[in-house]
C-alpha angles and dihedrals in degrees: 000000000000095000092065091232117131119213115210118201119226090246092051089050090049091050091050092049092047091052092049093047094042091087095053111120096216144352124242104255118227119236102262123213120245112290094030132090135207116258138155123252115206126188115193120192115207117190117210102206113102137162107293098009144331139299104264125225088249092052090049091049091050090049091052092048098045103032112020106033096053089054095045106027093157090075149283141197127228132186137174119248142170119229148160134215141169114257125220087259089059099249123129110244121200119194148147111264144183122229117209119199118199126178114192145143118280102258141135090243091057091047091050091048092053093046088050093050092050093046093048093049093049092049098041096047100028095243126170094211148354114209116227123193112188122189137168115246143181113227135186 
C-alpha cells in the first residue's frame, strides 16, 4: 500500500487477540444462576491445508480418536467449516477446516491437554497455527 496504512482483517485481529490471551492462567468466571456451574468453553479451529495436500477425513478422525478423545473423554462437538486467514508470510489462505468445541472445568490439566492437542496437530500435519477461542460459560 502506498498510503502506509495497514488494514487488519477481523480474523487477523482475532488471531492476535487469541495469541495474547493464550497465556492467561484463568478466565474470570461469570456469576452463574442457580442450577448452573462455571466452566470454560473452548473453540479450536483446525485448518486442513498442508504442504503437499490436505488433512483427509480419515486422518482427522484418527486424530480425534487418538489425541483429542483420550484427553476429553466426557465429550466434544466437531463440525466442518470453511475459513480464511492471513499467514505469517502475509498471504490470505482459504481452506476447509474443522471446528472443535470443548466445554470443561478451568484447570491446569485441561490447559495442558489443549496445549498438547494444538501442538500435536501442528506437528503431525505441518500447520502454522491452530486458532483457540476461550470463553467463560455457565452450563447446566
